[in-house]
Phi, psi and omega in degrees: 000138181240145175242134180251118182250145175276178185296343179264004176089007179276132178291120183257331187200142177227134178202155177283342185255119181299322181297328176295322177295318179294322178297322176298316177302314182292321180300317182264008176051046175281127179287163184297342177265003183253005180211162177222128179257122183238143175279119181260153176295143182298334181266011178293129179256130179256123180258120180263142178238131175273104185296322179299317181293317181291329176291322178299315181296324181287336181278347182271000000 
C-alpha cells in the first residue's frame, strides 16, 4: 500500500498500486518537489470523516 503526501505533509491519496499514485501526481501536475510517495504497512487503516455530516450533528 502506498501513501502520497503533499509538500505540507497532508495525505492526498492511498492505493495498493504505485502506478495509481503516480497517475494522481500527473493528473494534478504535482512537481517532483511537491510530493512524497511512501510505502505504507498493509494493515494501515485510513479513517475518512465526512465533515458535512459531523458539522450537522454538532449543530443539533
